[in-house]
C-alpha positions as CSV (number, residue, x, y, z in Angstrom):
1,X,35.4,7.8,-41.5
2,X,34.6,9.7,-38.3
3,X,31.7,8.6,-36.2
4,X,29.7,11.7,-37.2
5,X,30.2,11.0,-40.9
6,X,29.2,7.4,-40.4
7,X,26.0,8.5,-38.7
8,X,25.2,10.9,-41.6
9,X,25.8,8.2,-44.2
10,X,23.6,5.8,-42.2
11,X,20.7,8.3,-42.0
12,X,21.0,9.0,-45.7
13,X,20.7,5.2,-46.3
14,X,17.6,5.0,-44.1
15,X,15.9,7.9,-45.9
16,X,16.0,6.0,-49.2
17,X,13.2,3.7,-48.0
18,X,11.4,5.4,-45.1
19,X,8.4,3.1,-45.3
20,X,10.5,0.0,-44.8
21,X,12.4,1.8,-42.0
22,X,9.2,2.6,-40.3
23,X,7.8,-0.9,-40.6
24,X,11.1,-2.2,-39.3
25,X,10.9,-0.1,-36.2
26,X,7.3,-1.1,-35.5
27,X,8.2,-4.1,-33.4
28,X,10.6,-2.0,-31.3
29,X,7.9,0.7,-30.9
30,X,5.3,-1.7,-29.7
31,X,7.8,-3.4,-27.3
32,X,9.0,-0.2,-25.8
33,X,5.5,1.2,-25.5
34,X,4.4,-1.9,-23.7
35,X,7.4,-1.7,-21.3
36,X,6.7,2.0,-20.5
37,X,2.9,1.4,-20.0
38,X,3.4,-1.6,-17.8
39,X,6.1,0.2,-15.7
40,X,3.9,3.3,-15.1
41,X,0.8,1.2,-14.2
42,X,2.8,-1.1,-12.0
43,X,4.5,1.8,-10.1
44,X,1.1,3.6,-9.8
45,X,-0.6,0.5,-8.3
46,X,2.3,-0.2,-5.9
47,X,2.3,3.4,-4.7
48,X,-1.5,3.3,-4.3
49,X,-1.2,0.2,-2.1
50,X,1.5,1.8,-0.1
51,X,-0.5,5.0,0.4
52,X,-3.6,3.1,1.4
53,X,-1.6,1.3,4.1
54,X,0.1,4.5,5.2
55,X,-3.4,5.9,5.8
56,X,-3.9,3.2,8.4
57,X,-0.3,3.6,9.7
58,X,2.6,2.1,7.9
59,X,4.3,1.0,11.1
60,X,1.1,0.1,13.0
61,X,0.6,-3.2,14.8
62,X,-2.7,-4.5,16.2
63,X,-3.0,-6.9,19.1
64,X,-6.3,-8.8,19.5
65,X,-7.5,-11.3,22.1
66,X,-7.1,-15.0,21.2
67,X,-9.8,-17.6,21.0
68,X,-11.2,-19.9,23.6
69,X,-13.0,-23.3,23.7
70,X,-16.0,-23.9,26.0
71,X,-16.9,-27.5,26.4
72,X,-14.7,-28.4,23.4
73,X,-16.5,-25.8,21.2
74,X,-14.5,-22.9,19.8
75,X,-16.1,-19.6,20.5
76,X,-14.4,-18.0,17.5
77,X,-11.8,-15.3,17.0
78,X,-11.3,-12.8,19.8
79,X,-13.5,-14.8,22.1
80,X,-11.0,-14.7,25.0
81,X,-10.8,-11.7,27.3
82,X,-7.1,-11.2,27.8
83,X,-6.1,-7.7,27.1
84,X,-6.0,-4.9,29.8
85,X,-5.0,-1.2,29.6
86,X,-2.1,-2.1,31.8
87,X,-0.9,-4.4,29.0
88,X,-0.8,-1.4,26.6
89,X,1.0,0.7,29.2
90,X,3.6,-2.1,29.7
91,X,4.2,-2.4,26.0
92,X,4.8,1.4,25.8
93,X,7.0,1.3,28.8
94,X,9.1,-1.8,28.2
95,X,9.4,-2.0,24.4
96,X,12.1,0.4,23.1
97,X,11.0,-0.3,19.5
98,X,7.5,1.1,20.2
99,X,6.8,4.7,19.5
100,X,3.1,5.2,20.4
101,X,0.5,2.9,21.9
102,X,-3.3,3.0,22.5
103,X,-6.0,0.8,24.0
104,X,-9.0,0.4,21.7
105,X,-12.6,-0.3,22.6
106,X,-15.4,-0.8,20.0
107,X,-19.0,0.4,20.3
108,X,-20.1,-0.2,16.7
109,X,-23.7,-0.4,15.7
110,X,-25.0,2.4,17.9
111,X,-27.3,5.1,16.5
112,X,-26.0,8.6,16.7
113,X,-28.6,11.4,17.0
114,X,-28.2,15.2,16.4
115,X,-31.4,17.2,16.4
116,X,-33.8,15.6,13.9
117,X,-31.0,13.7,12.1
118,X,-29.7,10.2,13.0
119,X,-27.0,8.0,11.6
120,X,-25.3,4.7,12.4
121,X,-21.5,5.1,11.8
122,X,-19.4,2.4,10.5
123,X,-17.1,2.6,13.5
124,X,-17.4,4.1,17.0
125,X,-14.2,3.5,18.8
126,X,-12.6,4.5,22.1
127,X,-8.9,5.2,22.0
128,X,-6.2,7.3,23.6
129,X,-4.9,10.6,22.0
130,X,-1.8,8.7,20.5
131,X,-4.1,6.7,18.3
132,X,-4.2,9.6,15.8
133,X,-0.4,9.5,15.5
134,X,-0.4,5.7,15.1
135,X,-2.9,5.8,12.2
136,X,-1.6,9.1,10.6
137,X,-4.9,10.8,11.2
138,X,-5.0,14.6,11.2
139,X,-7.6,16.8,13.0
140,X,-8.9,19.1,10.2
141,X,-10.9,21.3,12.5
142,X,-11.0,21.7,16.3
143,X,-8.7,19.6,18.5
144,X,-8.1,16.1,19.8
145,X,-9.0,15.2,23.4
146,X,-6.2,15.2,25.9
147,X,-4.9,12.9,28.6
148,X,-6.9,14.7,31.3
149,X,-10.1,14.2,29.4
150,X,-9.2,10.6,28.9
151,X,-8.5,10.1,32.7
152,X,-11.8,11.8,33.7
153,X,-13.9,10.0,31.1
154,X,-15.0,13.2,29.4
155,X,-17.9,12.9,27.0
156,X,-16.1,14.4,24.0
157,X,-15.5,13.0,20.6
158,X,-14.0,13.5,17.1
159,X,-16.1,12.8,14.0
160,X,-15.2,11.9,10.5
161,X,-16.2,13.7,7.3
162,X,-19.0,11.2,6.5
163,X,-20.6,11.7,9.9
164,X,-20.4,15.5,9.4
165,X,-22.1,15.2,6.1
166,X,-24.9,12.9,7.3
167,X,-25.6,14.5,10.6
168,X,-24.8,18.2,10.3
169,X,-25.7,19.0,6.7
170,X,-22.6,21.0,6.0
171,X,-22.5,23.1,9.2
172,X,-19.6,23.0,11.5
173,X,-20.1,20.4,14.2
174,X,-17.6,21.9,16.7
175,X,-19.2,22.3,20.2
176,X,-22.4,20.6,19.0
177,X,-23.8,17.8,21.1
178,X,-24.7,14.4,19.7
179,X,-26.4,11.5,21.6
180,X,-25.2,7.9,21.5
181,X,-27.2,5.4,23.6
182,X,-28.6,8.1,25.8
183,X,-25.2,9.6,26.5
184,X,-24.4,13.1,25.2
185,X,-21.1,13.7,23.6
186,X,-19.7,17.1,22.7
187,X,-17.9,17.3,19.3
188,X,-14.5,18.9,19.7
189,X,-12.8,18.0,16.5
190,X,-13.3,16.9,12.8
191,X,-11.0,14.4,11.3
192,X,-9.4,15.1,7.9
193,X,-10.9,12.9,5.2
194,X,-9.1,9.7,4.4
195,X,-11.5,8.2,1.8
196,X,-11.9,4.4,1.5
197,X,-9.6,1.8,2.8
198,X,-8.3,-1.1,0.7
199,X,-11.2,-3.4,1.7
200,X,-13.7,-0.7,0.6
201,X,-14.7,0.6,4.0
202,X,-15.4,4.3,4.5
203,X,-12.6,5.5,6.8
204,X,-14.4,8.8,7.3
205,X,-17.6,7.1,8.7
206,X,-16.0,7.1,12.2
207,X,-16.5,8.6,15.6
208,X,-13.5,8.6,18.0
209,X,-13.8,9.2,21.8
210,X,-11.7,8.5,24.9
211,X,-11.6,4.7,25.5
212,X,-12.5,5.2,29.2
213,X,-15.7,7.0,28.2
214,X,-16.7,4.5,25.6
215,X,-16.1,1.6,28.0
216,X,-17.9,3.2,30.9
217,X,-20.8,4.9,29.2
218,X,-21.4,3.0,25.9
219,X,-20.3,-0.6,26.1
220,X,-20.8,-1.1,29.8
221,X,-20.7,-4.8,30.6
222,X,-20.3,-5.7,27.0
223,X,-16.7,-6.2,26.0
224,X,-17.0,-6.2,22.3
225,X,-16.5,-9.6,20.8
226,X,-14.8,-11.0,23.9
227,X,-16.6,-12.7,26.8
228,X,-15.5,-13.3,30.4
229,X,-16.5,-15.5,33.2
230,X,-14.8,-13.7,36.0
231,X,-16.3,-11.3,38.5
232,X,-15.1,-10.1,41.8
233,X,-18.4,-8.6,42.9
234,X,-19.5,-10.5,46.1
235,X,-23.1,-11.7,45.8
236,X,-25.4,-14.6,46.2
237,X,-26.9,-16.4,43.2
238,X,-30.3,-14.8,43.7
239,X,-28.7,-11.3,43.5
240,X,-27.2,-11.7,40.1
241,X,-28.4,-10.3,36.8
242,X,-29.2,-13.4,34.7
243,X,-26.2,-14.6,32.8
244,X,-23.9,-11.6,33.7
245,X,-22.3,-12.7,37.0
246,X,-22.6,-9.1,38.3
247,X,-24.2,-8.3,41.6
248,X,-27.5,-6.5,41.5
249,X,-26.5,-4.4,44.5
250,X,-22.7,-4.6,44.9
251,X,-21.2,-3.8,48.2
252,X,-20.2,-0.2,48.6
253,X,-16.4,-0.1,48.8
254,X,-13.5,2.3,48.1
255,X,-13.5,1.4,44.4
256,X,-17.2,2.5,44.1
257,X,-16.7,5.5,46.3
258,X,-13.9,6.8,44.1
259,X,-16.0,6.4,41.0
260,X,-13.7,3.9,39.4
261,X,-14.6,1.2,37.0
262,X,-16.7,-1.1,39.1
263,X,-16.4,-4.6,37.5
264,X,-13.1,-6.0,36.2
265,X,-14.8,-6.7,32.9
266,X,-15.1,-3.0,32.4
267,X,-11.3,-2.7,32.3
268,X,-10.8,-5.2,29.5
269,X,-10.2,-3.8,26.1
270,X,-10.9,-5.1,22.6
271,X,-7.5,-4.3,21.1
272,X,-4.1,-2.8,21.6
273,X,-2.7,-0.7,18.8
274,X,0.9,0.6,18.6
275,X,3.4,1.8,16.1
276,X,7.0,1.0,15.7
277,X,9.7,3.8,15.7
278,X,10.4,2.9,12.0
279,X,9.3,0.4,9.4
280,X,12.5,-1.5,9.9
281,X,11.7,-1.9,13.6
282,X,8.2,-3.4,13.2
283,X,9.2,-7.0,13.5
284,X,11.4,-6.3,16.5
285,X,8.5,-4.3,18.1
286,X,6.2,-7.3,17.6
287,X,8.7,-9.7,19.3
288,X,9.1,-7.3,22.2
289,X,5.4,-6.9,22.7
290,X,4.8,-10.6,22.5
291,X,7.4,-11.2,25.2
292,X,5.9,-8.6,27.5
293,X,2.3,-9.9,27.1
294,X,3.4,-13.5,27.7
295,X,5.2,-12.5,30.9
296,X,2.2,-10.4,32.1
297,X,-0.3,-13.2,31.3
298,X,1.9,-15.8,33.1
299,X,2.1,-18.1,30.1
300,X,4.3,-21.1,30.3
301,X,6.8,-21.8,27.6
302,X,4.7,-24.7,26.3
303,X,1.5,-22.6,26.3
304,X,0.1,-20.9,23.2
305,X,-0.4,-17.1,23.2
306,X,-3.7,-15.9,24.4
307,X,-3.5,-13.0,21.9
308,X,-3.0,-12.5,18.2
309,X,-0.7,-9.9,16.6
310,X,-1.2,-8.4,13.2
311,X,1.0,-5.8,11.5
312,X,0.5,-3.8,8.4
313,X,4.1,-4.2,7.3
314,X,3.5,-7.9,6.5
315,X,0.3,-7.0,4.7
316,X,2.0,-4.2,2.7
317,X,4.9,-6.6,1.8
318,X,2.4,-9.2,0.6
319,X,0.5,-6.8,-1.6
320,X,3.6,-5.2,-2.9
321,X,5.1,-8.6,-3.8
322,X,1.9,-9.5,-5.6
323,X,1.9,-6.3,-7.5
324,X,5.6,-6.8,-8.4
325,X,5.0,-10.3,-9.6
326,X,2.1,-9.1,-11.9
327,X,4.2,-6.2,-13.2
328,X,7.2,-8.5,-13.9
329,X,4.9,-10.9,-15.8
330,X,3.7,-8.1,-18.0
331,X,7.2,-6.9,-18.5
332,X,8.2,-10.4,-19.7
333,X,5.4,-10.2,-22.3
334,X,6.7,-6.7,-23.3
335,X,10.3,-8.0,-23.6
336,X,9.1,-10.8,-25.9
337,X,7.7,-8.0,-28.1
338,X,11.2,-6.4,-28.1
339,X,12.8,-9.6,-29.1
340,X,10.4,-10.0,-31.9
341,X,11.1,-6.5,-33.0
342,X,14.9,-7.2,-32.8
343,X,14.5,-10.2,-35.0
344,X,12.6,-8.1,-37.5
345,X,15.5,-5.5,-37.5
346,X,18.0,-8.3,-38.1
347,X,16.0,-9.6,-41.0
348,X,15.7,-6.2,-42.7
349,X,19.3,-5.4,-42.1
350,X,20.3,-8.7,-43.8
351,X,18.1,-7.8,-46.7
352,X,19.7,-4.4,-46.8
353,X,23.2,-5.8,-46.9
354,X,22.2,-8.1,-49.8
355,X,20.7,-5.2,-51.7
356,X,23.7,-2.9,-51.1
357,X,26.4,-5.4,-51.9
358,X,27.8,-3.4,-54.8
359,X,27.7,-0.2,-52.7
360,X,29.8,-2.0,-50.0
361,X,32.3,-3.2,-52.7
362,X,32.6,0.3,-54.1
363,X,33.2,1.8,-50.6
364,X,35.9,-0.8,-49.9
365,X,37.4,-0.2,-53.3
366,X,37.9,3.5,-52.6
367,X,39.5,2.9,-49.2
368,X,36.8,2.0,-46.7
369,X,38.0,-0.5,-44.1
370,X,36.0,-3.4,-42.8
371,X,35.6,-1.5,-39.5
372,X,34.0,1.4,-41.4
373,X,31.5,-0.9,-43.0
374,X,30.8,-2.6,-39.6
375,X,30.2,0.8,-38.0
376,X,28.0,2.0,-40.8
377,X,25.5,-0.9,-40.6
378,X,25.7,-1.1,-36.9
379,X,24.9,2.7,-36.6
380,X,21.9,2.1,-39.0
381,X,20.5,-0.6,-36.7
382,X,21.0,1.5,-33.6
383,X,19.4,4.6,-35.2
384,X,16.4,2.4,-36.2
385,X,16.0,1.1,-32.7
386,X,16.4,4.6,-31.1
387,X,13.8,6.1,-33.4
388,X,11.5,3.2,-32.5
389,X,12.3,3.6,-28.8
390,X,11.5,7.4,-28.8
391,X,8.2,6.8,-30.6
392,X,7.5,3.8,-28.3
393,X,8.1,5.9,-25.2
394,X,5.7,8.6,-26.4
395,X,3.1,5.9,-27.2
396,X,3.6,4.1,-23.9
397,X,3.1,7.2,-21.9
398,X,0.1,8.2,-23.9
399,X,-1.4,4.7,-23.4
400,X,-0.8,5.0,-19.6
401,X,-2.6,8.4,-19.6
402,X,-5.5,6.9,-21.4
403,X,-5.7,4.1,-18.8
404,X,-5.7,6.6,-16.0
405,X,-8.3,8.8,-17.7
406,X,-10.8,6.1,-18.7
407,X,-10.2,3.2,-16.4
408,X,-9.2,5.4,-13.3
409,X,-6.2,3.3,-12.6
410,X,-3.3,5.1,-10.8
411,X,-0.1,5.6,-12.8
412,X,3.2,7.1,-12.0
413,X,5.9,8.2,-14.5
414,X,9.3,6.7,-14.1
415,X,12.4,8.6,-15.4
416,X,14.3,5.4,-14.7
417,X,12.0,3.5,-17.1
418,X,12.5,6.0,-19.8
419,X,16.3,5.8,-19.4
420,X,16.1,2.0,-19.4
421,X,14.0,2.2,-22.6
422,X,16.7,4.2,-24.3
423,X,19.3,1.7,-23.1
424,X,17.3,-1.3,-24.2
425,X,16.8,0.3,-27.7
426,X,20.6,0.7,-28.1
427,X,21.2,-2.8,-26.8
428,X,18.7,-4.3,-29.2
429,X,20.3,-2.4,-32.1
430,X,23.7,-3.6,-31.2
431,X,22.7,-7.2,-30.5
432,X,20.5,-7.7,-33.5
433,X,22.4,-5.4,-35.9
434,X,25.8,-6.8,-35.2
435,X,25.5,-10.0,-37.3
436,X,24.3,-8.2,-40.5
437,X,27.0,-5.5,-40.0
438,X,29.7,-8.1,-39.4
439,X,28.5,-10.0,-42.6
440,X,28.7,-6.8,-44.6
441,X,32.2,-6.0,-43.3
442,X,33.5,-9.4,-44.3
443,X,32.5,-9.1,-48.0
444,X,35.3,-9.4,-50.5
445,X,35.5,-6.1,-52.5
446,X,36.0,-7.8,-55.9
447,X,33.1,-10.3,-55.4
448,X,30.9,-7.4,-54.1
449,X,31.6,-5.3,-57.2
450,X,30.7,-8.3,-59.4
451,X,27.5,-9.0,-57.5
452,X,24.3,-8.6,-59.7
């Protein structure tokens, strides 16, 4: 018999008892549906994590000051003042694996006023123009500030979508003036909405300005979370502001005359943010930046770093590995369902061989070879599994769509998973159908014809 004739005979045999055939494929249907559903949910969650990190900058690296002890008491994270704008420039200049870099200064917690409206944004930060490239942020309206405005400490800023909604009531904020701590800023751009970050913070509740402006006009002597005990302003103890170490009337000098940052503490920054040229170069960029900072800070080989480095690549790898582990665990459960379905098919096929013993003997008596009987029953098992696999794929995709609709979980279809489901269906049919088919092919024709 040809393969096509064998398939036709197998289909005719299955049509004799459609209810039993449907119940036989039920285990395969459930197993394949579970595999497809778990694959689509797993891929969707992994891509959601990846997209969330890419919003912040997939190749981004953040450098923060280290911690310090005063009298044996730890002052907490980022309590040491150790980062300078020159450090950021050195990283950009001496690290070939770094694409963009930016100093960062925070001025969070300040009230923003526009007309009769006021709002306290989640973040007010000072950065350089390259910060938008590092964090993959797009200016939706207007423009970003340039290097000239950064150098001259221009009072310009970019605002996020949440700030626009809360302060400007739907009107365009371009060229409007807002007030932050008695300093007027002109809005020159609106950032494209990013939504919420992975930790639930509103990324759009942000104001971005040149870091020189934020440091000079907003934070002043405050250096964010870091503190410093150094000051070069010459003064007597009675001429100091209490607890600041800054002269009440500092001596007029060339620095003051040129309108530069007056006190060294002004020049300290809260963070350095940079991006690697590619995801593969992140770790190399981190090593290069660490070497540059240790050299600039004159740290001895046995001294600990006075800075901390965090990169999103490690965070993404951690979250992706966690997601992959959970997906694999669920796939194992689904594969157990497939095994149970395969055992059910083997059981039913053995029953079918027993019921059709006389038919097998008759076929052998009129010339069918053992290989023809083996192919017939093997094809029957494969057809059962393929039908169950097709129905399972439809059920699995439908279940994934229901999860997306009602639970709002992200999903992503996977053609590879569909192809794998077909392959698994055929494999289950071959593995669990081979023994019944082999048993049928080894029957003796005379004994089979005598079977009652």
